[in-house]
Structures are given as C-alpha cells and as structure tokens.
PyMOL Python script that loads the backbone (N, CA, C, O; Angstrom):
from pymol import cmd

cmd.read_pdbstr("""\
ATOM      1  N   UNK A   1       1.329  -0.761   0.360  1.00  0.00           N
ATOM      2  CA  UNK A   1       0.016   0.288  -0.146  1.00  0.00           C
ATOM      3  C   UNK A   1       0.578   1.708  -0.167  1.00  0.00           C
ATOM      4  O   UNK A   1       1.246   2.061   0.805  1.00  0.00           O
ATOM      5  N   UNK A   2       0.394   2.482  -1.084  1.00  0.00           N
ATOM      6  CA  UNK A   2       1.431   3.013  -0.847  1.00  0.00           C
ATOM      7  C   UNK A   2       0.987   4.536   0.694  1.00  0.00           C
ATOM      8  O   UNK A   2       0.103   4.891   1.473  1.00  0.00           O
ATOM      9  N   UNK A   3       2.438   4.882   0.210  1.00  0.00           N
ATOM     10  CA  UNK A   3       2.833   5.535   1.675  1.00  0.00           C
ATOM     11  C   UNK A   3       1.195   6.380   1.511  1.00  0.00           C
ATOM     12  O   UNK A   3       0.475   6.343   0.513  1.00  0.00           O
ATOM     13  N   UNK A   4       0.969   6.979   2.584  1.00  0.00           N
ATOM     14  CA  UNK A   4      -0.412   8.223   2.525  1.00  0.00           C
ATOM     15  C   UNK A   4       0.334   9.912   1.343  1.00  0.00           C
ATOM     16  O   UNK A   4       1.559   9.956   1.231  1.00  0.00           O
ATOM     17  N   UNK A   5      -0.113  10.518   0.967  1.00  0.00           N
ATOM     18  CA  UNK A   5      -0.058  11.762   0.613  1.00  0.00           C
ATOM     19  C   UNK A   5       0.434  12.918   1.758  1.00  0.00           C
ATOM     20  O   UNK A   5       0.440  12.254   2.795  1.00  0.00           O
ATOM     21  N   UNK A   6       0.701  13.803   1.987  1.00  0.00           N
ATOM     22  CA  UNK A   6       1.457  14.787   2.535  1.00  0.00           C
ATOM     23  C   UNK A   6       1.163  15.975   2.024  1.00  0.00           C
ATOM     24  O   UNK A   6       1.808  16.440   1.085  1.00  0.00           O
ATOM     25  N   UNK A   7       0.053  16.660   2.643  1.00  0.00           N
ATOM     26  CA  UNK A   7      -0.519  18.256   2.006  1.00  0.00           C
ATOM     27  C   UNK A   7      -0.085  19.617   2.749  1.00  0.00           C
ATOM     28  O   UNK A   7      -0.550  19.805   3.874  1.00  0.00           O
ATOM     29  N   UNK A   8       0.670  20.459   2.259  1.00  0.00           N
ATOM     30  CA  UNK A   8       0.689  21.755   2.345  1.00  0.00           C
ATOM     31  C   UNK A   8      -0.610  22.774   1.197  1.00  0.00           C
ATOM     32  O   UNK A   8      -1.081  23.053   0.094  1.00  0.00           O
ATOM     33  N   UNK A   9      -0.556  22.941   2.818  1.00  0.00           N
ATOM     34  CA  UNK A   9      -1.808  24.209   1.439  1.00  0.00           C
ATOM     35  C   UNK A   9      -1.419  25.026   1.244  1.00  0.00           C
ATOM     36  O   UNK A   9      -0.368  25.322   1.813  1.00  0.00           O
ATOM     37  N   UNK A  10      -2.070  25.992   0.231  1.00  0.00           N
ATOM     38  CA  UNK A  10      -1.088  27.012  -0.715  1.00  0.00           C
ATOM     39  C   UNK A  10      -1.224  28.172   0.404  1.00  0.00           C
ATOM     40  O   UNK A  10      -0.262  28.940   0.441  1.00  0.00           O
ATOM     41  N   UNK A  11      -2.655  28.507   1.656  1.00  0.00           N
ATOM     42  CA  UNK A  11      -1.926  29.682   2.119  1.00  0.00           C
ATOM     43  C   UNK A  11      -0.628  29.700   3.212  1.00  0.00           C
ATOM     44  O   UNK A  11      -0.177  30.536   3.995  1.00  0.00           O
ATOM     45  N   UNK A  12      -0.353  28.599   2.907  1.00  0.00           N
ATOM     46  CA  UNK A  12       0.998  28.171   4.195  1.00  0.00           C
ATOM     47  C   UNK A  12       2.341  28.657   2.887  1.00  0.00           C
ATOM     48  O   UNK A  12       3.370  28.781   3.552  1.00  0.00           O
ATOM     49  N   UNK A  13       2.640  28.924   1.525  1.00  0.00           N
ATOM     50  CA  UNK A  13       3.725  28.914   1.008  1.00  0.00           C
ATOM     51  C   UNK A  13       3.768  30.325   1.347  1.00  0.00           C
ATOM     52  O   UNK A  13       4.937  30.684   1.201  1.00  0.00           O
ATOM     53  N   UNK A  14       3.139  31.164   1.680  1.00  0.00           N
ATOM     54  CA  UNK A  14       2.768  33.026   1.524  1.00  0.00           C
ATOM     55  C   UNK A  14       4.484  32.780   2.077  1.00  0.00           C
ATOM     56  O   UNK A  14       5.296  32.660   1.160  1.00  0.00           O
ATOM     57  N   UNK A  15       5.088  32.698   3.666  1.00  0.00           N
ATOM     58  CA  UNK A  15       5.620  32.927   4.563  1.00  0.00           C
ATOM     59  C   UNK A  15       7.202  31.539   3.897  1.00  0.00           C
ATOM     60  O   UNK A  15       8.190  31.330   4.601  1.00  0.00           O
ATOM     61  N   UNK A  16       7.031  30.996   2.792  1.00  0.00           N
ATOM     62  CA  UNK A  16       8.500  30.535   1.874  1.00  0.00           C
ATOM     63  C   UNK A  16       8.917  30.997   1.301  1.00  0.00           C
ATOM     64  O   UNK A  16       8.044  31.244   0.469  1.00  0.00           O
ATOM     65  N   UNK A  17      10.186  31.638   0.842  1.00  0.00           N
ATOM     66  CA  UNK A  17      10.756  31.941  -0.162  1.00  0.00           C
ATOM     67  C   UNK A  17      10.639  31.325  -1.301  1.00  0.00           C
ATOM     68  O   UNK A  17      10.597  30.097  -1.375  1.00  0.00           O
ATOM     69  N   UNK A  18      10.552  32.373  -2.654  1.00  0.00           N
ATOM     70  CA  UNK A  18       9.497  32.290  -3.208  1.00  0.00           C
ATOM     71  C   UNK A  18       9.858  30.385  -4.663  1.00  0.00           C
ATOM     72  O   UNK A  18       8.984  29.697  -5.190  1.00  0.00           O
ATOM     73  N   UNK A  19      11.527  30.219  -4.788  1.00  0.00           N
ATOM     74  CA  UNK A  19      12.446  29.633  -5.041  1.00  0.00           C
ATOM     75  C   UNK A  19      12.177  27.768  -4.242  1.00  0.00           C
ATOM     76  O   UNK A  19      12.663  27.492  -3.145  1.00  0.00           O
ATOM     77  N   UNK A  20      11.472  26.893  -4.948  1.00  0.00           N
ATOM     78  CA  UNK A  20      12.235  26.449  -3.526  1.00  0.00           C
ATOM     79  C   UNK A  20      13.990  25.283  -3.400  1.00  0.00           C
ATOM     80  O   UNK A  20      13.900  24.745  -4.504  1.00  0.00           O
ATOM     81  N   UNK A  21      14.608  25.009  -3.107  1.00  0.00           N
ATOM     82  CA  UNK A  21      15.729  24.326  -3.314  1.00  0.00           C
ATOM     83  C   UNK A  21      15.241  22.877  -3.155  1.00  0.00           C
ATOM     84  O   UNK A  21      14.360  22.456  -2.406  1.00  0.00           O
ATOM     85  N   UNK A  22      16.146  22.095  -4.178  1.00  0.00           N
ATOM     86  CA  UNK A  22      15.508  20.241  -4.806  1.00  0.00           C
ATOM     87  C   UNK A  22      16.848  19.514  -3.891  1.00  0.00           C
ATOM     88  O   UNK A  22      17.940  20.044  -3.689  1.00  0.00           O
ATOM     89  N   UNK A  23      16.543  18.608  -3.579  1.00  0.00           N
ATOM     90  CA  UNK A  23      18.234  17.247  -3.681  1.00  0.00           C
ATOM     91  C   UNK A  23      17.205  16.401  -3.949  1.00  0.00           C
ATOM     92  O   UNK A  23      15.984  16.274  -3.856  1.00  0.00           O
ATOM     93  N   UNK A  24      18.414  15.766  -4.397  1.00  0.00           N
ATOM     94  CA  UNK A  24      18.755  14.023  -4.751  1.00  0.00           C
ATOM     95  C   UNK A  24      18.788  13.782  -3.582  1.00  0.00           C
ATOM     96  O   UNK A  24      19.171  14.467  -2.634  1.00  0.00           O
ATOM     97  N   UNK A  25      18.239  12.442  -3.657  1.00  0.00           N
ATOM     98  CA  UNK A  25      19.232  11.576  -1.674  1.00  0.00           C
ATOM     99  C   UNK A  25      19.741   9.877  -4.120  1.00  0.00           C
ATOM    100  O   UNK A  25      19.509   9.523  -5.276  1.00  0.00           O
ATOM    101  N   UNK A  26      20.806   9.785  -2.263  1.00  0.00           N
ATOM    102  CA  UNK A  26      22.188   8.075  -3.328  1.00  0.00           C
ATOM    103  C   UNK A  26      20.243   7.016  -4.011  1.00  0.00           C
ATOM    104  O   UNK A  26      20.078   6.699  -5.189  1.00  0.00           O
ATOM    105  N   UNK A  27      19.266   6.763  -2.984  1.00  0.00           N
ATOM    106  CA  UNK A  27      17.902   5.615  -3.542  1.00  0.00           C
ATOM    107  C   UNK A  27      17.660   6.435  -5.038  1.00  0.00           C
ATOM    108  O   UNK A  27      17.749   6.076  -6.212  1.00  0.00           O
ATOM    109  N   UNK A  28      17.361   7.532  -4.464  1.00  0.00           N
ATOM    110  CA  UNK A  28      16.312   7.451  -5.900  1.00  0.00           C
ATOM    111  C   UNK A  28      16.726   8.968  -6.525  1.00  0.00           C
ATOM    112  O   UNK A  28      16.238  10.048  -6.192  1.00  0.00           O
ATOM    113  N   UNK A  29      17.650   8.747  -7.414  1.00  0.00           N
ATOM    114  CA  UNK A  29      18.489  10.150  -8.048  1.00  0.00           C
ATOM    115  C   UNK A  29      17.332  10.803  -9.426  1.00  0.00           C
ATOM    116  O   UNK A  29      17.859  11.720 -10.055  1.00  0.00           O
ATOM    117  N   UNK A  30      16.261  10.521  -9.782  1.00  0.00           N
ATOM    118  CA  UNK A  30      15.843  10.599 -10.709  1.00  0.00           C
ATOM    119  C   UNK A  30      14.226  11.520 -10.113  1.00  0.00           C
ATOM    120  O   UNK A  30      13.430  12.234 -10.723  1.00  0.00           O
ATOM    121  N   UNK A  31      14.275  11.194  -9.098  1.00  0.00           N
ATOM    122  CA  UNK A  31      12.682  11.890  -8.095  1.00  0.00           C
ATOM    123  C   UNK A  31      13.612  13.634  -7.111  1.00  0.00           C
ATOM    124  O   UNK A  31      14.529  13.310  -6.357  1.00  0.00           O
ATOM    125  N   UNK A  32      13.416  14.665  -7.170  1.00  0.00           N
ATOM    126  CA  UNK A  32      13.881  15.449  -6.924  1.00  0.00           C
ATOM    127  C   UNK A  32      12.968  15.923  -4.804  1.00  0.00           C
ATOM    128  O   UNK A  32      11.784  16.111  -4.524  1.00  0.00           O
ATOM    129  N   UNK A  33      13.627  15.931  -4.312  1.00  0.00           N
ATOM    130  CA  UNK A  33      12.550  16.445  -2.484  1.00  0.00           C
ATOM    131  C   UNK A  33      12.903  17.760  -3.007  1.00  0.00           C
ATOM    132  O   UNK A  33      13.871  18.152  -3.659  1.00  0.00           O
ATOM    133  N   UNK A  34      11.590  18.487  -2.428  1.00  0.00           N
ATOM    134  CA  UNK A  34      10.937  19.824  -2.474  1.00  0.00           C
ATOM    135  C   UNK A  34      12.087  19.811  -0.713  1.00  0.00           C
ATOM    136  O   UNK A  34      12.370  18.896   0.060  1.00  0.00           O
ATOM    137  N   UNK A  35      12.500  21.563  -0.732  1.00  0.00           N
ATOM    138  CA  UNK A  35      12.608  21.986   0.866  1.00  0.00           C
ATOM    139  C   UNK A  35      12.358  22.830   0.760  1.00  0.00           C
ATOM    140  O   UNK A  35      13.020  23.206  -0.207  1.00  0.00           O
ATOM    141  N   UNK A  36      11.654  23.773   1.147  1.00  0.00           N
ATOM    142  CA  UNK A  36      11.569  25.140   1.672  1.00  0.00           C
ATOM    143  C   UNK A  36      12.097  25.796   2.400  1.00  0.00           C
ATOM    144  O   UNK A  36      12.368  25.272   3.480  1.00  0.00           O
ATOM    145  N   UNK A  37      12.484  27.184   2.193  1.00  0.00           N
ATOM    146  CA  UNK A  37      13.376  27.573   2.880  1.00  0.00           C
ATOM    147  C   UNK A  37      12.222  29.186   3.377  1.00  0.00           C
ATOM    148  O   UNK A  37      11.593  29.987   2.685  1.00  0.00           O
ATOM    149  N   UNK A  38      12.399  29.053   4.714  1.00  0.00           N
ATOM    150  CA  UNK A  38      11.078  30.279   5.035  1.00  0.00           C
ATOM    151  C   UNK A  38      11.935  31.591   5.350  1.00  0.00           C
ATOM    152  O   UNK A  38      12.977  31.572   6.005  1.00  0.00           O
ATOM    153  N   UNK A  39      11.315  32.806   4.758  1.00  0.00           N
ATOM    154  CA  UNK A  39      11.887  33.854   4.426  1.00  0.00           C
ATOM    155  C   UNK A  39      12.343  34.889   5.589  1.00  0.00           C
ATOM    156  O   UNK A  39      11.563  35.295   6.451  1.00  0.00           O
ATOM    157  N   UNK A  40      13.464  35.195   5.516  1.00  0.00           N
ATOM    158  CA  UNK A  40      13.982  35.984   6.491  1.00  0.00           C
ATOM    159  C   UNK A  40      14.267  35.262   7.753  1.00  0.00           C
ATOM    160  O   UNK A  40      14.415  35.894   8.800  1.00  0.00           O
ATOM    161  N   UNK A  41      14.423  32.910   7.672  1.00  0.00           N
ATOM    162  CA  UNK A  41      14.066  33.190   8.713  1.00  0.00           C
ATOM    163  C   UNK A  41      15.870  31.844   8.177  1.00  0.00           C
ATOM    164  O   UNK A  41      16.255  31.874   7.008  1.00  0.00           O
ATOM    165  N   UNK A  42      16.611  30.914   9.215  1.00  0.00           N
ATOM    166  CA  UNK A  42      17.457  29.758   8.590  1.00  0.00           C
ATOM    167  C   UNK A  42      16.448  28.534   9.272  1.00  0.00           C
ATOM    168  O   UNK A  42      16.759  27.694  10.117  1.00  0.00           O
ATOM    169  N   UNK A  43      14.759  28.809   8.400  1.00  0.00           N
ATOM    170  CA  UNK A  43      14.235  27.869   9.085  1.00  0.00           C
ATOM    171  C   UNK A  43      13.667  26.698   7.318  1.00  0.00           C
ATOM    172  O   UNK A  43      13.429  27.221   6.230  1.00  0.00           O
ATOM    173  N   UNK A  44      13.596  25.052   7.617  1.00  0.00           N
ATOM    174  CA  UNK A  44      13.757  25.005   5.874  1.00  0.00           C
ATOM    175  C   UNK A  44      13.009  24.261   6.542  1.00  0.00           C
ATOM    176  O   UNK A  44      13.646  23.726   7.450  1.00  0.00           O
ATOM    177  N   UNK A  45      11.595  23.879   6.512  1.00  0.00           N
ATOM    178  CA  UNK A  45      10.174  23.074   5.964  1.00  0.00           C
ATOM    179  C   UNK A  45      10.750  21.510   4.722  1.00  0.00           C
ATOM    180  O   UNK A  45      10.756  21.828   3.533  1.00  0.00           O
ATOM    181  N   UNK A  46      11.232  19.800   5.086  1.00  0.00           N
ATOM    182  CA  UNK A  46      11.478  19.222   3.781  1.00  0.00           C
ATOM    183  C   UNK A  46      10.022  18.957   3.872  1.00  0.00           C
ATOM    184  O   UNK A  46       9.421  18.627   4.894  1.00  0.00           O
ATOM    185  N   UNK A  47       9.415  19.177   2.432  1.00  0.00           N
ATOM    186  CA  UNK A  47       8.045  18.649   2.458  1.00  0.00           C
ATOM    187  C   UNK A  47       8.126  17.405   1.370  1.00  0.00           C
ATOM    188  O   UNK A  47       7.175  16.634   1.233  1.00  0.00           O
ATOM    189  N   UNK A  48       9.350  17.281   0.608  1.00  0.00           N
ATOM    190  CA  UNK A  48       8.969  15.600   1.108  1.00  0.00           C
ATOM    191  C   UNK A  48       8.926  15.807  -1.420  1.00  0.00           C
ATOM    192  O   UNK A  48       9.114  16.813  -2.104  1.00  0.00           O
ATOM    193  N   UNK A  49       8.568  14.178  -1.907  1.00  0.00           N
ATOM    194  CA  UNK A  49       8.385  14.154  -2.844  1.00  0.00           C
ATOM    195  C   UNK A  49       7.372  14.794  -3.918  1.00  0.00           C
ATOM    196  O   UNK A  49       6.552  14.041  -4.444  1.00  0.00           O
ATOM    197  N   UNK A  50       7.403  16.370  -4.315  1.00  0.00           N
ATOM    198  CA  UNK A  50       5.621  16.336  -5.052  1.00  0.00           C
ATOM    199  C   UNK A  50       5.136  15.630  -6.028  1.00  0.00           C
ATOM    200  O   UNK A  50       5.919  15.405  -6.952  1.00  0.00           O
ATOM    201  N   UNK A  51       3.719  15.067  -6.132  1.00  0.00           N
ATOM    202  CA  UNK A  51       3.757  14.595  -6.461  1.00  0.00           C
ATOM    203  C   UNK A  51       1.867  14.917  -6.925  1.00  0.00           C
ATOM    204  O   UNK A  51       1.127  14.079  -7.441  1.00  0.00           O
ATOM    205  N   UNK A  52       1.449  16.495  -6.508  1.00  0.00           N
ATOM    206  CA  UNK A  52       0.766  17.032  -8.040  1.00  0.00           C
ATOM    207  C   UNK A  52       0.078  18.163  -7.161  1.00  0.00           C
ATOM    208  O   UNK A  52       0.939  18.732  -6.490  1.00  0.00           O
ATOM    209  N   UNK A  53      -1.198  18.672  -6.948  1.00  0.00           N
ATOM    210  CA  UNK A  53      -1.824  19.497  -6.702  1.00  0.00           C
ATOM    211  C   UNK A  53      -3.045  19.163  -6.188  1.00  0.00           C
ATOM    212  O   UNK A  53      -3.600  18.153  -6.620  1.00  0.00           O
ATOM    213  N   UNK A  54      -3.722  20.033  -5.084  1.00  0.00           N
ATOM    214  CA  UNK A  54      -5.272  19.687  -5.246  1.00  0.00           C
ATOM    215  C   UNK A  54      -6.100  21.343  -5.688  1.00  0.00           C
ATOM    216  O   UNK A  54      -5.416  22.232  -6.195  1.00  0.00           O
ATOM    217  N   UNK A  55      -7.265  21.503  -5.472  1.00  0.00           N
ATOM    218  CA  UNK A  55      -7.243  22.459  -5.037  1.00  0.00           C
ATOM    219  C   UNK A  55      -7.162  23.520  -4.110  1.00  0.00           C
ATOM    220  O   UNK A  55      -7.144  24.699  -4.463  1.00  0.00           O
ATOM    221  N   UNK A  56      -7.083  22.936  -2.286  1.00  0.00           N
ATOM    222  CA  UNK A  56      -6.413  24.121  -2.304  1.00  0.00           C
ATOM    223  C   UNK A  56      -4.400  23.717  -1.275  1.00  0.00           C
ATOM    224  O   UNK A  56      -3.834  24.136  -0.266  1.00  0.00           O
ATOM    225  N   UNK A  57      -4.118  22.799  -2.294  1.00  0.00           N
ATOM    226  CA  UNK A  57      -3.238  22.653  -1.344  1.00  0.00           C
ATOM    227  C   UNK A  57      -1.987  22.151  -2.395  1.00  0.00           C
ATOM    228  O   UNK A  57      -2.292  22.391  -3.563  1.00  0.00           O
ATOM    229  N   UNK A  58      -0.375  21.376  -2.210  1.00  0.00           N
ATOM    230  CA  UNK A  58      -0.126  20.807  -2.694  1.00  0.00           C
ATOM    231  C   UNK A  58       0.733  19.312  -1.952  1.00  0.00           C
ATOM    232  O   UNK A  58       1.282  19.201  -0.856  1.00  0.00           O
ATOM    233  N   UNK A  59       0.670  18.957  -2.348  1.00  0.00           N
ATOM    234  CA  UNK A  59       0.788  16.835  -2.212  1.00  0.00           C
ATOM    235  C   UNK A  59       2.155  16.584  -2.754  1.00  0.00           C
ATOM    236  O   UNK A  59       2.697  16.773  -3.843  1.00  0.00           O
ATOM    237  N   UNK A  60       2.649  15.907  -1.179  1.00  0.00           N
ATOM    238  CA  UNK A  60       3.887  15.821  -1.607  1.00  0.00           C
ATOM    239  C   UNK A  60       4.071  13.918  -0.610  1.00  0.00           C
ATOM    240  O   UNK A  60       3.926  13.600   0.571  1.00  0.00           O
ATOM    241  N   UNK A  61       4.508  12.970  -2.108  1.00  0.00           N
ATOM    242  CA  UNK A  61       5.411  11.907  -0.985  1.00  0.00           C
ATOM    243  C   UNK A  61       5.870  12.048   0.559  1.00  0.00           C
ATOM    244  O   UNK A  61       6.261  13.212   0.641  1.00  0.00           O
ATOM    245  N   UNK A  62       6.026  11.384   1.921  1.00  0.00           N
ATOM    246  CA  UNK A  62       7.012  11.942   2.198  1.00  0.00           C
ATOM    247  C   UNK A  62       8.205  10.528   2.407  1.00  0.00           C
ATOM    248  O   UNK A  62       7.996   9.360   2.077  1.00  0.00           O
ATOM    249  N   UNK A  63       9.428  11.085   3.037  1.00  0.00           N
ATOM    250  CA  UNK A  63      10.289  10.424   2.705  1.00  0.00           C
ATOM    251  C   UNK A  63      11.120   9.166   3.828  1.00  0.00           C
ATOM    252  O   UNK A  63      11.008   9.445   5.022  1.00  0.00           O
ATOM    253  N   UNK A  64      11.575   8.412   3.640  1.00  0.00           N
ATOM    254  CA  UNK A  64      12.143   6.693   4.457  1.00  0.00           C
ATOM    255  C   UNK A  64      12.578   7.498   5.624  1.00  0.00           C
ATOM    256  O   UNK A  64      12.625   8.697   5.349  1.00  0.00           O
ATOM    257  N   UNK A  65      12.916   7.203   6.863  1.00  0.00           N
ATOM    258  CA  UNK A  65      13.990   7.305   7.749  1.00  0.00           C
ATOM    259  C   UNK A  65      14.683   8.021   6.737  1.00  0.00           C
ATOM    260  O   UNK A  65      14.447   9.168   6.356  1.00  0.00           O
ATOM    261  N   UNK A  66      15.491   7.302   6.369  1.00  0.00           N
ATOM    262  CA  UNK A  66      17.240   6.887   5.644  1.00  0.00           C
ATOM    263  C   UNK A  66      17.586   8.340   4.647  1.00  0.00           C
ATOM    264  O   UNK A  66      18.367   9.292   4.672  1.00  0.00           O
ATOM    265  N   UNK A  67      16.343   7.761   3.693  1.00  0.00           N
ATOM    266  CA  UNK A  67      16.211   9.587   2.871  1.00  0.00           C
ATOM    267  C   UNK A  67      16.077  11.309   4.000  1.00  0.00           C
ATOM    268  O   UNK A  67      16.668  12.355   3.736  1.00  0.00           O
ATOM    269  N   UNK A  68      15.370  11.131   4.903  1.00  0.00           N
ATOM    270  CA  UNK A  68      15.782  12.589   5.892  1.00  0.00           C
ATOM    271  C   UNK A  68      16.942  12.609   6.684  1.00  0.00           C
ATOM    272  O   UNK A  68      17.307  13.444   7.511  1.00  0.00           O
ATOM    273  N   UNK A  69      17.438  11.624   6.329  1.00  0.00           N
ATOM    274  CA  UNK A  69      18.556  11.983   7.534  1.00  0.00           C
ATOM    275  C   UNK A  69      19.810  11.568   6.966  1.00  0.00           C
ATOM    276  O   UNK A  69      20.717  10.923   7.493  1.00  0.00           O
ATOM    277  N   UNK A  70      19.622  12.500   4.675  1.00  0.00           N
ATOM    278  CA  UNK A  70      20.781  12.700   4.407  1.00  0.00           C
ATOM    279  C   UNK A  70      20.316  14.044   3.698  1.00  0.00           C
ATOM    280  O   UNK A  70      21.166  14.933   3.641  1.00  0.00           O
ATOM    281  N   UNK A  71      19.079  14.292   3.156  1.00  0.00           N
ATOM    282  CA  UNK A  71      18.625  15.700   3.438  1.00  0.00           C
ATOM    283  C   UNK A  71      18.527  16.509   4.637  1.00  0.00           C
ATOM    284  O   UNK A  71      18.180  17.685   4.529  1.00  0.00           O
ATOM    285  N   UNK A  72      18.808  15.978   5.825  1.00  0.00           N
ATOM    286  CA  UNK A  72      19.241  16.417   6.966  1.00  0.00           C
ATOM    287  C   UNK A  72      20.751  16.820   6.953  1.00  0.00           C
ATOM    288  O   UNK A  72      21.317  17.728   7.562  1.00  0.00           O
ATOM    289  N   UNK A  73      20.973  16.397   6.557  1.00  0.00           N
ATOM    290  CA  UNK A  73      23.023  15.963   6.203  1.00  0.00           C
ATOM    291  C   UNK A  73      23.580  16.834   6.103  1.00  0.00           C
ATOM    292  O   UNK A  73      24.420  17.501   6.708  1.00  0.00           O
ATOM    293  N   UNK A  74      22.528  16.802   4.404  1.00  0.00           N
ATOM    294  CA  UNK A  74      22.769  18.067   3.509  1.00  0.00           C
ATOM    295  C   UNK A  74      22.603  19.667   3.653  1.00  0.00           C
ATOM    296  O   UNK A  74      23.484  20.403   3.209  1.00  0.00           O
ATOM    297  N   UNK A  75      21.335  20.240   4.349  1.00  0.00           N
ATOM    298  CA  UNK A  75      20.449  21.277   5.232  1.00  0.00           C
ATOM    299  C   UNK A  75      22.040  21.459   6.074  1.00  0.00           C
ATOM    300  O   UNK A  75      22.976  22.036   5.521  1.00  0.00           O
ATOM    301  N   UNK A  76      22.153  20.826   7.575  1.00  0.00           N
ATOM    302  CA  UNK A  76      22.850  21.353   8.118  1.00  0.00           C
ATOM    303  C   UNK A  76      24.975  21.829   7.854  1.00  0.00           C
ATOM    304  O   UNK A  76      25.773  22.489   8.520  1.00  0.00           O
ATOM    305  N   UNK A  77      25.102  20.795   6.154  1.00  0.00           N
ATOM    306  CA  UNK A  77      26.157  21.481   5.209  1.00  0.00           C
ATOM    307  C   UNK A  77      26.580  23.395   5.066  1.00  0.00           C
ATOM    308  O   UNK A  77      27.514  24.181   4.909  1.00  0.00           O
ATOM    309  N   UNK A  78      25.085  23.306   5.263  1.00  0.00           N
ATOM    310  CA  UNK A  78      24.259  24.309   4.038  1.00  0.00           C
ATOM    311  C   UNK A  78      24.359  26.045   5.330  1.00  0.00           C
ATOM    312  O   UNK A  78      24.843  27.167   5.181  1.00  0.00           O
ATOM    313  N   UNK A  79      23.604  25.341   6.486  1.00  0.00           N
ATOM    314  CA  UNK A  79      23.826  26.604   7.459  1.00  0.00           C
ATOM    315  C   UNK A  79      23.499  25.119   9.045  1.00  0.00           C
ATOM    316  O   UNK A  79      22.507  24.547   9.498  1.00  0.00           O
ATOM    317  N   UNK A  80      24.968  25.106   9.325  1.00  0.00           N
ATOM    318  CA  UNK A  80      24.519  24.044  10.621  1.00  0.00           C
ATOM    319  C   UNK A  80      23.838  24.896  12.038  1.00  0.00           C
ATOM    320  O   UNK A  80      23.923  24.233  13.071  1.00  0.00           O
ATOM    321  N   UNK A  81      23.284  26.063  12.161  1.00  0.00           N
ATOM    322  CA  UNK A  81      22.786  26.161  12.826  1.00  0.00           C
ATOM    323  C   UNK A  81      20.683  25.947  12.596  1.00  0.00           C
ATOM    324  O   UNK A  81      20.049  26.065  13.645  1.00  0.00           O
ATOM    325  N   UNK A  82      19.909  25.682  11.374  1.00  0.00           N
ATOM    326  CA  UNK A  82      19.013  25.705  10.493  1.00  0.00           C
ATOM    327  C   UNK A  82      18.552  25.219  11.056  1.00  0.00           C
ATOM    328  O   UNK A  82      19.009  24.207  11.586  1.00  0.00           O
ATOM    329  N   UNK A  83      17.279  25.717  11.274  1.00  0.00           N
ATOM    330  CA  UNK A  83      15.803  24.895  11.921  1.00  0.00           C
ATOM    331  C   UNK A  83      15.521  24.184  11.541  1.00  0.00           C
ATOM    332  O   UNK A  83      15.882  24.483  10.403  1.00  0.00           O
ATOM    333  N   UNK A  84      14.727  22.516  11.348  1.00  0.00           N
ATOM    334  CA  UNK A  84      14.832  22.093   9.763  1.00  0.00           C
ATOM    335  C   UNK A  84      13.638  21.186  10.690  1.00  0.00           C
ATOM    336  O   UNK A  84      13.730  20.677  11.807  1.00  0.00           O
ATOM    337  N   UNK A  85      12.137  21.246   9.392  1.00  0.00           N
ATOM    338  CA  UNK A  85      11.239  20.348   9.942  1.00  0.00           C
ATOM    339  C   UNK A  85      11.060  19.160   8.825  1.00  0.00           C
ATOM    340  O   UNK A  85      11.940  18.990   7.980  1.00  0.00           O
ATOM    341  N   UNK A  86       9.897  18.360   8.859  1.00  0.00           N
ATOM    342  CA  UNK A  86       9.608  17.697   8.198  1.00  0.00           C
ATOM    343  C   UNK A  86       7.653  17.262   7.494  1.00  0.00           C
ATOM    344  O   UNK A  86       6.884  16.504   8.084  1.00  0.00           O
ATOM    345  N   UNK A  87       7.346  17.973   6.231  1.00  0.00           N
ATOM    346  CA  UNK A  87       6.045  17.774   6.586  1.00  0.00           C
ATOM    347  C   UNK A  87       5.244  16.672   6.989  1.00  0.00           C
ATOM    348  O   UNK A  87       4.052  16.837   7.249  1.00  0.00           O
TER     349      UNK A  87
END
""", "prot")
cmd.dss("prot")
cmd.show_as("cartoon", "prot")
cmd.util.cbc("prot")
cmd.orient("prot")
C-alpha cells in the first residue's frame, strides 16, 4: 500500500521563499525532494517528493527515515544552525 500523501496548504506557502531548494538522494536520484526555506529565517521545511496539486494544497510523498537523514545532513552543511522540520 503506498504511503499517504502529505498536504501543504497554499496559504502556508506565502511564508516561504518563492524559489524552493531541491535535493536528490542516492536511493532515488531521479525524483527530487522539495525543501522550502522560510523567508528571512534559517528555518527549512522538507516537504518531500512532489506528487501534484488539489484545489487548495500541494501534495507530497513523505520520505523514508534514511532519506530524511540524508537531507538533514545536506541542510546542516548549508547552515549549521538551521531549524529543520518535515511535512
């Protein structure tokens, strides 16, 4: 059974920078992972792999624990004091 899709409401997108950051993992180097940086802060939201959109939200597939660790490591290299959260 496929993992449940996570939703990110469009109204919440306004608090993030307009250009997302994309990362690729060793496990799946073809499908990128979307990371949103909060405007004016060192805070990142790892949304997951983009699936599509519905009426009022973007849909993302969640990451495995291994992929979460890999993305977290990449973000810590970028900014050591960054706050990282997952959708």
